[in-house]
N, C-alpha and C positions, 0 to 999 in steps of 0.2 A: 503310606497314607494312614498313619496312626491317628491323625486328627482330621476332623471334618474340614478344617481350614485348608487342608492339603488336598482336598478332593479336586478333581478336574474342574477348572472354572467354567467349562462349557456346560456342565450339568447344572441346570438352573433349579431343578426340583427333584424330589425323591418320588420314585414310581413304585406302586405296589398294586397288584391285581388280586384282591381277596375273593371276588365272586366268580362262580362258574355256572354255566348253563346246566339245566337238568339233564339234558341229553348228551352231555360231554363226559368223556372219560377223564379221570384225574390227570392233570398235566396238560390238558388241552383247553384253550380259551374258546368261549362261545363264538361261533362264526369264524373260527380260525381255519386256516388251511394247514397242510403238512409243513414240517420244518423246512426252512429254506425256501419256502414258496415266495415267488416274486411276480410282479405284474408290470407291464409297461405303464408309464405315467398316464398315457392318454388312450382311451378306447374310442369307439365311434362317437360317443357323446362329447368327449373332450376334443375330438377333431373338429366337430361343429363349433364348439365354443372357441377354439383357437381360430377358426375361420372367421367367426364373428368379431374377434379382436384384431383381425387383419394379419395374423401370424402365419396362417396356412392358406393356400389357395382353395377356393371353393370348387367343389365338383359340379357336375351337371345337376345333381339332385341335392336337396338340402332338407334335413329333417329338423323339427323343433327341438330345442334343448330339453333334456329330461328334467323333471321336477327335482330329482336327486342332485343334479349339478347346480341348479339354481339355488337350492337351499344350502348346499355345501359351500358354494361360493360366498354367500352372505355370511354364513357362520365363520368361514375362514377369515373374512375381513374384520370381524368385530369381536369374536370371542376367543380368549385363550383356550388352548386345548384342555387344560386342567379343568376349566369350568364345564366343558362339554362332558368330561368323564364323571365329574361329580354330579352333574344334572341327571344323567341317564345311567342306570345301573348296567345296562347291556347295550353296547354299541356294535352293530354288525360291521364286519370287516369291510365290505364295499363302501359303507358310509365313512369309515375312518380313512380309507384310501382317497376318496374324493375330497375330504377336508384337507388331508395332507397335500394332495395335488394342488388345490386352489390356494394354499397358504403361501406359495412362492410369489414374489412380485410379478406382475403381469405387464407392467409398463417399462419401457427402456428409458423414459425421461428421468426417473429418479436415479437410475444407474449412471446416466450421463451426468447428472448434477453432482454426484459424489465422485466423479472421476475426471472432471475437467472444470476449468474456470468459467466457461460459458457453454450454453447448449447450442449456440449458433442458430441454425434454422429452426422452424417450428417443429419439424420432424427430425429428431436426432439421427435417424437411420437413413436419411435421404441420400447420404454419400457413404455407402458401406466401405468402400476402399479408401476413404479419406475425403477431405473436403474438396469439392470441385471449385476451381478458381477460374474466374474470367481472365482473359488475356489482358493484363495491365502492367506488364513489365516486371522488373526485379522485386518491387515492393510486394506485389501480389504473390509472386513465387515464394518470397520469404515468409509471408503470412500463411500461405498454404503449408509450407514446411513446418512452421511452428505449430499449426493446428494438427498436423499429422503426428506430431510428437506427443500429443496429449494422450493420457492412458486410455481414454475412451476410443479414440481413433485407432490406437495400436491394438486394443482388444478386438475391435472389429476386424482388423487385418489378420490377427491371429486366428479368429474364428473362421474367416473366409479362406484362410490358408490351410484349414484342416488340422490345426495344431492342438485341438482339444480332444482328449481321449479319456477312456476309463471313467466315464461319468456315472455316478451312482448316487441315488437319493435314498437315504434311510431315515424315515420319519421327517423331521424338520431339519435335516442336515444333508447338505449336498457336497460331494467331493469329486475330484477329478484331477487329471494331470494336464498341464499345458506346456507344450514344447516350444521353447524360444529358438528360432532358427539360428544357425551359425552365422556370425558376422565376420568381417575381415580380421578383426583383432580378438574376437571371442569365440569359443567353441559353442556347439549346441548344448543347451541346458534344458533340463526337465524340471518344472516347478510343480510341487504338490499343493493344491488349493483346497481349502475347506471353508464352507459357508454355512452359517446357521441363520434361520429365518423364522419369522413369526408374524402372523396377521399381515401378510403381504409387505413385510419390511425385512431387510437384511439386518440382523442384530449383531453379527460378529463375522469377521473374515480373518483367515490365516493363510499366508502364502510363504513357501520356503525361499522365495527370492530375496527376503529380508528387506522389503520396501520400507523406506523411512520417509513418509510424506503424509500430507493431510488427506490426500485422495486415495481411492482404491487403485491398486496397480492394474496393469493391463491384463494380467493373468486372471485376476478376480473378475474383471469385466468380461473377458472371453468366456469363462465358465458360466457367468450369470446370463449372458446373452444366448449361450448354447441352450440353457434350460428354458429361456423364454421363447426362442425361435424354433427349437426342435424338441418340444416336450414329449413327442411320441417316440423319440430315440433314447429317452432316459428311463432306465428301469427303476421302478419305485418299490420300496419295501416299507412296511410299517415300522414304527420305532423299535429299536433293538430289544427293549424290555418286553414288547409283545411277542417277538420271536422267541426269546428265552422262556417266556411263560408257556409256550406250546411244547417245550422239551421235557422229557422225563429225566430221572436222575442219571441214567447211563448216557443219554444224549448230552446232558449238561457237562458231565465229566469229560466226555470225548471232545466236546467243543472247547473247554478250557485247556485241555492238554494239547490239542492241536494248535490253539492260539499261542501257547507258550513255546511250542516247538518251532513254529514259524518265526517268532520274534523273541527267541529266548535271550538274546544278548541285551535287548532293550527292556523287556518286561519281567524277566525272571526275578530280579531283586524286589520289584514292587509286588509281584504275585506272591512271593514267599512272605513278605511283610503283611499283606492283607490276609493271607491264610492264617498267620499267627494271631492276628487280631480277632478274626472270626472265631477261631477255636478258643479264645479267651472269653470267659463268660462275663467278665467285668469291663471289657473294653468299650470304648465309646461307640464304636461302629455297631455293636450289638444292642445299644440302647435306642437306636434310631429304627423306626419302622420303614421298610423299603430300602431302596438303593438308588443312587443318582443315575440318570440316563440323559446323556447329552443330545439324544435324538428325539426326546419326548416333547419338545416344544416348551413354551413359557408357562410359568405359573401365573396365578391370578394377580399376585402382587408385583410382578415384573412390569417395568415401564416399557411400553411399546413404542420404540423409536428406532430410526435408522442408526447403523453403526457409525460413530464418529470418534476418531482417535484424538482424545482430548490432549494427551501429552504432546502429540505432534503439532496440534494447533498452537499450543502454548510455546513450543520450541520454535516453530517457524516465525511466529509474531515476535518473539524475543530476538531472533536473528535479524529480522527486518528492521526492528527498532535500533539494534546495536550498530547498524550500518549508517546511522545518522542521516546526513543530507544526500546520500547516494540516490540517484534518480530511480534506479530499479527497485529499491526498497519501498519508496512511496507508491510506485506503480503496483507492486505486489500487495501492499496493504489495501489499496483501493480495490483491487480485484477480490480480496477477502471480504471487504464491505459489500461488494456487488454480489458475492456468493451468499452473504447473509440475506440480502434482499431477495435473491432467487429462492432461498429456502422459505422465507416468509410468504412469497407469492405462491409457493406450492403448499402452503399451510403446514409446513414441517416444523415440529417442535424444536428441532435442532438449530433453528435460526436464532432464537433467544439464547439457547445454550452456547452456541458458537460466539455470539456477541459478548456474552458474559466472560468467556475465556479470553477474548481479545481485550476487553476492557481491563481485566485483571493485569494483563501484561503491560498495558499502557500505564496503569497506575503504578506499576512496579518499576517503571523506567527511571534509572538513576539520574537522568538529565533534569527531571523535574526538580529534584532537591538542589542540584547544582545551579540551575537558573534562579531558584528562589534565593539561595545563599548569595549569589553574585548580583542579585537585583536586576537581572536582564530578562527580556521577554523571549519566548520561544520563536523559532523560525516560522516564516509564513507557511511553508509547506507542511510543517508539523502541526501548525494551528489548523490548517484545513482538515487534516485527519481527525483532530479532536472535534471539530465542528460536525463532521460527518458522523462521528461516534455519537454525539449528542442527538443529532437528527434521527439516527437509527433507533435510539432508545425512545424517542418520541413516537416513532412508528410502532414499537413494541407495546408500549403502555396504552396506545390509542387503538389497539386491536378491537374492532366492534364486537367481537364474540369472545373476548377474554373473560375467563372466570375470575370472580372476586378474590378467591384465595391466591390465584396466580398473580394478579395485580398487586396484592398485598405483599407477596414475597419479593416482587421486583421493586416495590417502593422501599422495602426494608433494605435491600441491597443498594439501591441508588442513594439512600440517605447515608449509608455506611461509607460509600465512596465520596459522597459530598462533604462528609465531615473530616476527611483526610486533609492534613495541612497543605500538602503540595498539589491538591486538586486544582487544575487550571481554572482561572476565572473566565467568566463569559466575555468580558471585554478585553481579555488578553493582557491585562495590566498586572504585572508582577514586579515592576521596577519602581524604585522610589523617584526616579527622575521623570517619570511620566505623570501627567496630571490625573487626579482622581476624577473619572468621568461622571461619577455620581454627583459631583458639584454642579453639573449641568442640568440636574433635575429642576423642574419648575418650583418656584417658591409658593408653598401653600400651607396645608395643615402641618406638614412636617418641616417647616422652614427652620424651626428652632433646633431641630435634631442635628447633631453633629454628624457629618457625612462619614467620618471615620468610624462611628459606632454602628453604622448600618451593616448588616450582614452582606458579605460579598456574594454575588451571584456566580455560581460555577457553571461549567458546561452541562451539568446534570440538573440544574435548577428548573429549567423548562420541562424536562421529563418528569421531575417530581411534582411540579404543579399540574402537569397533564394527567396525573393519576386521579385528580379530582374531577376531571371532565367525564361526561357520559354521553350516550347516544339515545337516551330515552325521550328527548324532546319530540313531541308529536309532529311539529312543523318540519324538523330535520328528518324524521323518519319518512314523511311524505315526499320530501325533496329527493332523497337518495333511492327511494323504492319505486318511483313512478315517473314516466316521461310525460304523463298527462295531468300532472298536478298543477293546475292553473286556476285562476279566479278572475274572469273578465269583468265581473260585476264589482270588483273591489276598487274603491275610490278613496281610500285613506292615503293622504299625501303627506303624512307626518314623517319625521326623520326615521322612525323605527317601524315603518309599515312592512307587512309581510309579503306584499306583492307590488310590482311596479305598475306603471300606467297601462302596460300591455297585458297585465294579468300574470306575468311570469313570477315565480317565487324568488324571494330575496333571502339572504342569510347574513344577519348582522352579528359579526363576531370579530374580535381582534384578528386582523388579516393574517399575520403569520400563523396564529393558532388555527384558524379556519383552513389555511392551506396545509397545515400539518395534518389535519383530518383527511384532506384529499390524498396526501402522500401516504398516510396509513392505509386508506382504502386501496390505493394502487398497489402498495407493497404486499398487502395480504390477499391479493387476488380478486379484488372487486372493481374491475376497471369501469364498468357501466355506472356503478354507484358513485365512483370518484368523478366521472365526467359530469354527472348531474349536479353534484355539489360544486364542482369547479365552475359550471355555467352560472349557477346561482350566485356565487361569489363575484364573478366577473360582472354580472348584471348589477349587483349591489355597488361595486366600485364605480361602474359607469354612471349609475344614478347619483352617487355621492359627488362625482365629478361635475355632473350637470348642475346639481344644487350649488356647489361651491362657485361655479362659473357665474351662475345667476347672482349669487350674493356678491361676488367680486364686481360685477358690472354695476350692481346697485350702489355699491360703496366705493367705486373706483376713484372718484374725485377726492373723497375724504381720505382714503388710504394713501393716495399719491401725495396729498398735502402733508400727511403725517410722515411719509417716507417709510412705511411699514407694509408688510404683506401678511396675508392670513395663511398660517401653516397649521394644518390639523393633524399631520402625520408626525407623531412624536418619535417614531422609530424608522430609520431608513430601511428600505426593502432591498436595495441593491447590495449584494454581498452579505445579506443577512445569514446567520448560521442555519436557519431553516429553509433558506432559498425559496420564499413564497412565490415570487414571480416565475422563477424557473419551474416550480411545481405546476403552476397553472398552465404555463406554456407547454410543458411536456404532456399534460393530460389532454389538452386540446389538440396538440399535434398528433398524438396517438390515434385520436378519433378521426381526424380529417385526412391523415396520411399525406400531408403536404411535403414536397421535396425540400430538404434542408437547404439546397443550393439557392432557393428563391429568397432566402433571408440573408442579408449582408449586414453585419454589425460593424462595430468600430475595428475589430480585429481584421475582418475581411477587407475593409477599406484601406487599412494600412498595408495589408499584404498586397493589394492591388498597386498601391503607390510604390512599394518596394520592387515590384516586378517590372515597372516602367523602365525601359532602356533608353537613355538619352546621353549623348556624349558630354553635353554641358547642361546644367540645370536651367531650364527656361524660367523666366520670372514667375509665370503662373504656377508651375509645378513647385517652385521653391516657396511661394507664398502659401500654397495649399498645404504643404507639409509642415510649414511653421505654424499654420493655423491648427493642424492636427495635433501638434505638440502641445498646444495650449488648451486642448479640450479636456484634459484630465484635471478634474477639480475634486478636492476632498471636501465633502459636505459636512460641516460642523454647525449645527443650528439648534437652538432651543425654541420651545414653543409654549404657549400658555397651557396650563393643565386642563385636561379634559375631564369628562365624567368617568371617574375610576370606580364608581360604585356598581357598575353593571357587572353581571356575573360572567360575561364573555371576556372580561379583562383579567381573567384568572392568571394568565401568563403576564407578568408585570412588564410594563413598558419602560425600558431603560435606554436613554439616548446613548449612542455609541459613536465611534469614529467610522463613518461609512463613506465611501465604499470600504469594505472590510477585507483584511488579510488576503485571501486568495484572489478575490476579484481585483483588488487594487494591485496585487502583485502581477497578475496576468496583464492588466492594462499597462502597467509600468514597463514590463518586459517588452510588450509590443511597441511602446513609445521609444524604448532604448534601441530596438532594432531599426525603427524608422529613422532615428537620429544618426545611427551608423551609416545607413544608406545615404542620408543627406550629406554627411561628411565625405563619403566616397564621390558623390556627384559633384560636390563643390571644390574638389581638389584642383589647385592651380589658380583659383580665383580668390584673390585676397578679400574683396568686398563681400562676396557671398559666404566665404568661410567665417568672416566676422559676424554675419547675420545668423548663421547656424550656431556659432558659439554663444551668441547672446540668447538665442532661443533655448539652447540646452541649459545654460546657467539659470534662466528664468523659470523654466517649466519642469525640469527634472530635479527631484529632491532626494533621491536615493544615492547614498555615497557609493554603494557597490555598483550601481548602474553607471554612474559618472566615471568610476574607475575603469569599468569595462569599455566605455566610450573612449577614454584616454588611451587605453591599450590598443583599441581598434584604430584610432587616429595614428598612433605610432607605427602600427603595421602598414597602414595605407601609405604613410609618408616615406617609409623605408623599403619599398618593394625592391626586389633584386634586379628587376629589369629596367630600372630607371634611377636617376639621381635622387637623393633625398629632397623632399619638398619642405623647405625651411619654414614656410608659413603654417603648414599643417603640423609640423613638429612643434612649433610654438603654441598652436592650439592644444596639442596633446599635453605639453608642459603646463599650460594654464589650467586645464581640467585636472591634472594631477595635483597641482597646488590647491585647487578648490577642495579636492578630496581631503588633503591634509588639514585644511582649515575646518572642514565639517567634522572630522573624526578627532579633533584636538582634545575634546573633553569627554569622549565616549570610550568604553572598553571595546577594543576591536583587535582580535588576535591577528588579523591580516595587515595591521598598520605597518609592521616591520617589513613585510613584503612590498607594501606600497612605497615605503621610503627607499628601498633598494631600487625599485623600478624607476622612481622619480630621479634618482641619481643617474641611472642609465640614460634616461630621457634627456636630462640636463647636459650630460656629457655629449650626447649625440647632437644636441642643438649647438653646443659650443664648437664641436669639431666641424659641423656643417658650415660655420661662419669662416673657418680657415680654409686655405687652399688644400685640396686633397693630396695626400701623399700616396704615391703608387709604389709598387714593388721595386721600381728603378730609382726612387728618390734618393735612397741612401748611396747607391752606386754613383749617382750624379754628384752628390755632395762629396764623396770620397775622391773625386777627381781633383779637388782642391788641396788634398793632403800631400805631403812630401816626406822624404827621408833625410833631408839635409841638416836636421838638428844635430849639433855635435855631441850632445849628451846621449841622444838616441844612437848615434853611430858608435860611440864608445861602448854602450851597453851590448849591442848585438855583435860587436867585433872582438871583444876580449872577455876572457873569464877572470882576468886580474884587475878589472876596472873597479877599484874600491877607493875609499877615502876615510881612513880611521881617525883623521884629525878633524873631521867635520863635526861641529857641535851645533849646527843650525837646527833648532827644534821647531821651526815654523811649519805651517800647514803644507807649503809647497817646497820644502827642502828637497835637494837632489839626492841625499843619502840618509839612511836611517842611523840609529845610535850605534849600530855595529859596523857602519861604513859601507854597507851594501847599497848599490844604486837603486833609486826609485824612479818610476815613470808615471807622471800625473797626466792622465788623459781620460776622456769619456770611456768608461770600461768597455762597452760593446765595440767602440771604434778601435781601442787598443788591442782587444782580442781579435778583431778583424785583421790587424797587422800581423799578429801571430799566425793566423790562418793563412794569410797571403804568403808569408815566409815558408811555411810548411808546404804549401801547394806548389811553390816555385822551386822546391829543392834546396831549401836552406834550413835543415832541421836544427842544427846547433844554434844558429842565430835565433830561430823561433823559440828554442828552449831558454836562452838567456833572457829574451824579452819577456817570456812567460813568468820566469822567476822574479823579475823586477816588478811585474804587475802584481803577482801574489804578495810580495813583500810590501808593496804599496797598500794593498787591501788590508793586510794584517795590521799595518801601522795605523790606518784609519780606524780600524776596529778598536785598537787599544786606546786611541784618543777618545773615541766615543764612549768607551767604558769608563775612562777616568772622569769624563765630563758628567756621566750619569751618576757615578759614585759621589762626586762633589755635590751635585744637586740634591741627591738623596740625603746626604749628611746635613746640608743646609736646611732641608725641609724638616728633618728630625729635630734639629736645634730650634727651629721656629715653633714646632709643636710643643717641645719641652718648655720653651719660654712662655707660650700661651697658657700652659697648665700651671706654671709657677705664678703667673699673674692672676689666674683664677683663684688659686689658693690664698 
């Protein structure tokens, strides 16, 4: 450790104790006990405090908490220990002990958050031995097994199994051993765990198990829960620098020598190196006042946040992204996004930190550049992940209690990402073949501006614009802070009135932006405030709807005569990246606790149709499903420009293709499943199959879904337990041909696979039209064969059957140029003759016929080679002639 850069990373600050009490002998700290003194973490007062936290059972009597514990707990939450030392010249040892005691985290919720993807129930300790599952079959059992494999549940199991031992707290450092029980394939292992903490947050963890994951391992969880649940069984010592300060020279020398003796193989080289540096007057270590102490807590300048392994977060996201369209990777990334929201809800600063790490890996994805170069758009599932990323950044920057300098740093980072060339656009358009959606903007003041010169809006544009939003509006503050904010005497009936006719407050703002405020409040742990704002927005929308209905009724005749409708919503809300309707729905549902099963959407309706069991589709069922197929409409509309001068239009309104990406993809997949069910039900009925085919061709516009339907129809038509259905096979072929037509002018790497499948389908259709050949067909045909041919008889009867004078060079000549006999017959049939001769005990005859067949095949091969060479020479001559003519 010649340089400070090589000092142990756990030592965050240098500790020095210059002052002594007047009544203390040299070498003894004021208020200190003898060397090696220790005390249990919790005395009587701490037992009461633990009981108050629900960690220890209460006895029959209960005494109030001491003033020392109350003060120490507050100081331990807010102040770094270095500030306490600098503020007070002399700190009594009991005070230090209580501050150190209360500095460890007291809630298991954060431990659970950093060791599993979700906290599950409200109380993470509700199921100590694992998650209890209701009897629901194999699915529930599988879910329970997955939950029990989470590090948090495994840590609880290790703690309950008595696997935690040798627990020791020295200052702000907790250590212990956790024994992993022997498994069928692995022996018992003992893991050494070390935890550093500060201000009720775990700041670093180390475990000898070598865990490589985003979350804390089960051994860290077990040791942490041991300290939270059993504080009275943990022996507490002051920081090691305090203990050393109480020793005289002889004690210090004995301490060092014993330490080296016990661990001489590990620490002897380091000890000698440090001794040489200390003895050198000019060494860097002698220029520094004090020495590092990993148990002394954090310094004033240290950031107080929970330990998050940044490298593992980046590595995991990179792995998930590299898996492309794999279903599990998208699920894992969505779980990471949910973890960010969970951190924001706990008001944990690591939420923004983790989202930054995720975003950096998304921006470094090589597929972005590939898609840009090829002029193709990203996949729908990948687009959904980007939309969620942008929505999360909206939540981050709309934090109602965000500091200005923090928001400025986020704005700088967002602008940096926004300026990257491969940053995805908001409308998902990276391909030249797609229309520029900004052309759909209303013609107004910017009508003369070329759309190609307008800056493209990226997935971060809304978050950048949201940095200009604030929460200081007095009307907004009254809405979110009080349930009683009403004005029954308010009779302003103008468009922008602050209250409705019932006196309830209204909030006029661009709807997705207003709903983004609701989402931000929910995400940052303000559910009541989010509910109040959501109700105000819903009341505003309802009032606007009533006004528009009255206007429509007043102008109904004129509008119908013109053939136009009044559209005031410039931006679709279904499938919107910020999901405004979903946000309002979730906020209201959380408040009223309505069972989700009472709501049935389009997906539930189609799931019901698919579960209907009928041997043959009834007319009503068929008409209903065909109607369901036609309900998917892509809304593309433009509208007159509205008043864009209002401050709440800070998030620009850009018409897009709605329903968008993941919403459209979900509905299309449901539509595809319904069509597959219709094909199955209509099997064997030509008329109804034609109806289903017409419906599919008219209402399904995705080539991948039509290809899937074609494959499904092929599988249904060629089931093993029945003869092929020729009508359904023709439907499959027709759908395949439609896919070929749809992908004729687009780049699709699956097109070759589609062509191969189409050939297979066409072959099956052709073979289905012919009489089927069974395993006995060839044997039946062989009954017409005979052995009376004289040439054949000569071949199999004599080795001397030759004709050297034969010069017939035609295709069916009986002898080759060497005079050996040839036998012209369908090769498998001729070889079957050879097999018959051998099987019936005529090996010599079989050999003669085999030689004749081989000579025939060789002669045919020579003829084909000569023909190929002649054609090749003729082609070369034609090419040479063409070149001469060009010259």
